C-alpha positions in Angstrom: -9.8 24.0 -7.8 -10.0 26.1 -4.9 -7.6 28.4 -3.8 -6.3 26.2 -1.0 -5.7 23.6 -3.4 -3.9 25.6 -6.1 -0.4 24.1 -6.6 2.5 26.3 -5.7 5.3 27.2 -8.2 8.6 25.0 -8.2 11.8 26.7 -7.7 11.8 27.2 -11.5 8.6 29.3 -11.5 6.5 26.3 -12.9 3.7 24.7 -11.2 3.4 20.8 -10.9 0.5 20.8 -13.5 3.0 22.3 -15.9 6.0 20.1 -15.1 3.8 17.0 -15.3 2.7 17.8 -19.0 6.4 18.4 -19.9 7.7 14.9 -18.7 8.1 11.8 -20.7 5.4 9.5 -20.1 5.6 5.8 -19.8 2.4 3.4 -19.5 2.7 0.4 -16.8 0.0 -2.4 -17.4 -0.2 -3.2 -13.6 -3.8 -4.3 -13.3 -3.9 -7.5 -15.7 -4.9 -9.0 -12.1 -7.1 -7.6 -9.7 -5.5 -6.6 -6.5 -7.0 -9.3 -4.4 -5.4 -11.8 -6.8 -2.2 -10.1 -6.9 -2.0 -10.4 -2.9 -3.4 -13.9 -2.6 -1.0 -16.2 -0.6 1.7 -13.2 -0.6 0.2 -11.0 2.4 -1.6 -12.0 5.5 -5.1 -11.6 5.7 -5.2 -8.6 7.9 -3.6 -6.8 4.9 -7.0 -6.4 3.6 -8.3 -3.7 6.3 -5.7 -1.2 5.2 -7.9 1.5 3.2 -5.2 2.7 0.6 -3.0 -0.1 -0.3 -0.4 0.1 -2.9 -1.1 -2.2 -6.0 1.7 -5.0 -5.6 2.2 -5.0 -9.5 3.0 -1.2 -9.3 5.7 -1.9 -6.7 7.2 -5.0 -8.7 7.3 -3.0 -11.8 9.0 -0.1 -10.1 11.5 -2.1 -8.2 12.3 -4.1 -11.5 12.9 -1.0 -13.6 14.7 1.1 -11.2 16.8 -1.3 -9.2 18.9 -4.8 -9.4 19.1 -7.7 -7.0 21.1 -6.9 -3.9 20.1 -3.2 -3.9 18.4 -1.7 -1.0 14.8 -0.2 -1.2 13.1 2.0 1.2 9.4 3.3 1.9 9.0 6.2 4.5 5.4 5.5 4.8 5.2 1.9 4.1 1.9 1.1 5.4 1.2 -2.8 5.0 4.7 -3.1 3.6 3.9 -3.6 -0.1 7.0 -1.9 -1.2 9.2 -4.1 1.2 7.5 -7.3 0.4 7.9 -6.9 -3.3 11.5 -5.9 -2.9 12.5 -9.2 -0.7 10.8 -11.3 -3.1 12.9 -9.8 -5.9 16.0 -10.3 -3.9 16.5 -6.9 -3.0 16.7 -5.6 0.8 14.2 -3.2 2.2 13.5 -1.0 4.8 10.3 1.1 5.8 8.8 3.4 8.5 5.2 3.2 9.5 3.2 5.6 11.9 0.3 3.4 12.8 1.1 0.4 15.5 -1.3 -1.7 13.6 0.1 -1.5 10.1 3.8 -1.7 11.4 2.4 -5.3 12.9 0.9 -6.2 9.7 3.9 -5.1 7.6 6.1 -7.2 9.8 3.8 -10.3 9.5 3.9 -9.8 5.5 7.8 -9.7 5.9 7.5 -13.0 7.8 5.6 -14.5 5.5 8.0 -13.7 2.4 10.5 -14.9 4.5 8.8 -18.4 4.9 7.9 -18.5 1.0 11.7 -18.4 0.3 12.1 -14.7 -0.5 15.8 -14.1 -0.8 15.8 -10.6 0.4 15.8 -9.1 4.0 13.4 -6.3 5.0 12.9 -4.4 8.1 10.2 -2.1 9.4 10.4 0.7 11.7 7.8 2.3 13.9 7.6 6.0 14.0 6.9 9.1 12.6 8.7 9.5 9.3 9.3 13.3 9.7 11.6 12.3 12.5 12.3 8.9 12.0 14.1 8.7 8.6 17.0 10.8 10.6 17.6 7.9 12.8 18.0 5.6 9.8 21.0 7.8 8.4 24.0 6.3 10.5 22.9 2.9 9.1 21.4 3.7 5.4 23.1 6.9 4.3 24.0 7.0 1.0 23.0 3.3 0.2 19.1 3.3 -0.9 18.8 2.6 -4.5 14.9 3.3 -4.8 12.5 5.2 -2.5 9.1 3.9 -3.5 6.3 5.4 -1.5 2.7 7.0 -1.7 1.4 10.2 0.4 -1.8 9.4 2.1 -5.0 10.7 0.6 -6.6 12.0 3.5 -10.4 11.5 3.8 -10.7 10.8 0.1 -10.2 6.5 0.6 -13.0 4.7 -0.1 -12.6 1.5 2.0 -14.7 -1.4 1.4 -18.0 -2.4 1.1 -20.2 -4.7 3.4 -24.0 -5.4 3.5 -26.3 -7.0 6.0 -30.0 -7.1 6.3 -29.9 -4.9 9.5 -27.7 -2.2 8.3 -28.0 -2.5 4.7 -24.9 -1.4 2.5 -22.2 0.5 4.4 -18.5 1.3 4.6 -15.7 -0.6 6.5 -12.0 -0.3 6.8 -12.1 3.3 5.6 -9.6 5.2 7.9 -5.7 4.7 8.3 -6.2 4.9 11.9 -7.4 7.1 14.7 -4.4 8.8 16.0 -4.8 12.4 14.9 -1.1 13.1 14.5 -1.4 11.0 11.6 -1.1 13.0 8.5 -3.8 11.2 6.7 -6.0 13.5 9.5 -4.5 16.7 8.3 -6.1 19.1 5.7 -4.5 18.9 2.4 -1.8 22.0 2.7 -0.5 20.4 6.1 -0.6 17.0 4.6 1.8 18.0 2.0 3.8 20.2 4.1 4.6 17.0 6.3 5.0 14.8 2.9 7.6 17.4 1.6 9.5 17.0 5.1 9.7 13.4 4.6 10.9 13.4 1.2 13.5 16.1 2.1 14.7 13.6 4.9 15.0 10.7 2.4 17.6 12.6 0.3 20.8 11.9 2.5 19.8 8.1 2.2 19.8 8.0 -1.5 22.9 6.6 -3.3 24.4 8.5 -6.1 22.1 7.9 -9.0 19.1 7.0 -6.6 15.7 7.5 -7.7 12.4 8.4 -5.9 9.0 7.0 -7.0 5.9 8.5 -5.6 2.7 7.0 -6.7 -0.3 9.4 -6.3 -3.7 9.8 -8.2 -6.4 12.7 -8.3 -9.3 12.3 -6.3 -12.6 14.1 -5.3 -13.3 16.1 -2.1 -16.8 17.4 -1.8 -17.4 16.8 -5.4 -14.2 18.8 -6.5 -11.6 17.3 -8.4 -8.1 17.7 -6.7 -5.2 17.5 -9.0 -3.0 15.7 -6.4 -0.4 14.3 -8.8 0.7 18.0 -9.4 0.3 19.1 -5.9 2.7 16.1 -4.9 5.0 17.0 -7.8 5.1 20.5 -6.1 6.1 19.0 -2.6 8.8 16.6 -4.2 10.3 19.8 -5.9 10.2 21.6 -2.6 12.0 18.9 -0.8 14.8 19.3 -3.5 14.0 16.6 -5.9 14.1 16.9 -9.5 11.4 15.3 -11.7 12.4 13.3 -14.6 9.6 10.7 -15.7 5.8 10.5 -15.3 4.8 6.9 -15.4 0.9 6.1 -15.9 0.3 2.9 -13.6 -3.1 1.3 -14.8 -5.7 0.5 -12.3 -7.5 -0.9 -15.3 -6.8 -4.3 -17.0 -6.3 -4.5 -20.7 -8.0 -7.0 -22.9 -7.9 -6.9 -26.6 -7.0 -3.4 -26.8 -9.5 -2.1 -24.3 -9.3 -1.1 -20.9 -11.3 -3.4 -18.3 -12.7 -1.3 -15.1 -11.4 -2.4 -11.8 -13.6 0.2 -9.8 -14.8 -0.4 -6.6 -18.5 0.0 -5.6 -18.0 3.3 -3.8 -16.3 4.8 -6.8 -19.0 3.9 -9.1 -21.8 4.9 -6.6 -19.9 8.3 -6.2 -19.3 9.0 -9.9 -23.0 7.9 -10.4 -24.2 10.6 -7.9 -22.1 13.2 -9.2 -23.4 12.5 -12.8 -26.9 12.8 -11.3 -25.9 16.3 -10.4 -24.7 17.1 -13.7 -21.0 16.9 -12.8 -19.3 15.3 -15.9 -17.2 12.8 -13.7 -15.4 9.6 -14.7 -13.9 6.9 -12.7 -10.0 7.1 -12.2 -8.3 4.2 -14.0 -4.7 5.0 -13.3 -2.0 6.1 -10.5 0.7 8.6 -11.4 4.1 7.3 -10.6 6.5 10.3 -10.4 9.9 9.5 -11.0 12.6 11.9 -9.4 16.3 12.2 -8.5 17.9 14.4 -6.0 18.6 17.8 -7.5 22.1 18.6 -8.3 22.0 21.5 -6.3 21.4 19.5 -3.2 24.5 18.9 -1.6 25.1 15.0 -1.9 25.9 12.9 1.1 29.1 10.8 0.8 28.5 7.2 -0.4 29.6 4.4 -2.5 30.9 4.8 -6.2 28.3 4.3 -8.8 28.0 0.9 -9.7 27.2 -0.7 -13.1 23.6 -1.3 -12.1 23.1 2.2 -10.5 24.3 3.4 -13.9 21.7 1.1 -15.8 19.2 2.4 -13.5 19.8 5.8 -14.1 19.7 5.3 -17.8 16.2 3.8 -17.7 15.1 6.7 -15.4 16.0 9.0 -18.1 14.3 7.4 -21.0 
């Protein structure tokens, strides 16, 4: 890991890589179906073009584990609205923020589709830069959000999709979030993490007592070098004032007869093959980390409703 990617130390003097090793671990079998099957009939076709979509089963599992029907779920970087869609289908309400106009429209279309399918919850997507837009949500949502479920952008590491034709051969499509350079996805990793820390800090006043923040993140390779992005993400969360309580391993591979069934894309396999040809002992990534955090007790709590039975239950599940 190069110096610019070295994890900073938390307020407790530990790096994210050290903290990850100390957290209790749970494995989620979230890829028993391929992502395309998970989205079939539930998301509009334009959703396919987003280069880094959250797997719906990961969102479903997190929502089922840490919330109850009627709770409010939020996502400050909601993309095509996976968190929001899965929340409203599960009888929760949801609010999200998205930077790119294109994905705001797709997220809203997905929420409209969920409503037409009979989803009992209500969802809302707001266009804006989450570093500023979250503050505007405070008047309505302060102290009400049971779960913030989100994922930082992976910068230039997204693989997109593969297509081929006789004229151009095999090439990438749908491999960028958008072309606005203000999007954090276009920033170098230190600036991206600084912005993500700011966003997480802004979500804290929205959390209700016992509220949970769940962040999906995974390691990736940049110029052949493995970046321990989960540790860097955890550092950002701790710097924002959140306290880690659990690490969940959300599988990106299926399980059949006790063995993992790979779900790797063409570009992932091709990239790993080229690294191995160069003598780099690389493996495809078969999971995402889901970091579970709560507001640090040292952070001033925003006044909100008293803890309900469902909140207490979610808090106990989070502590296991």
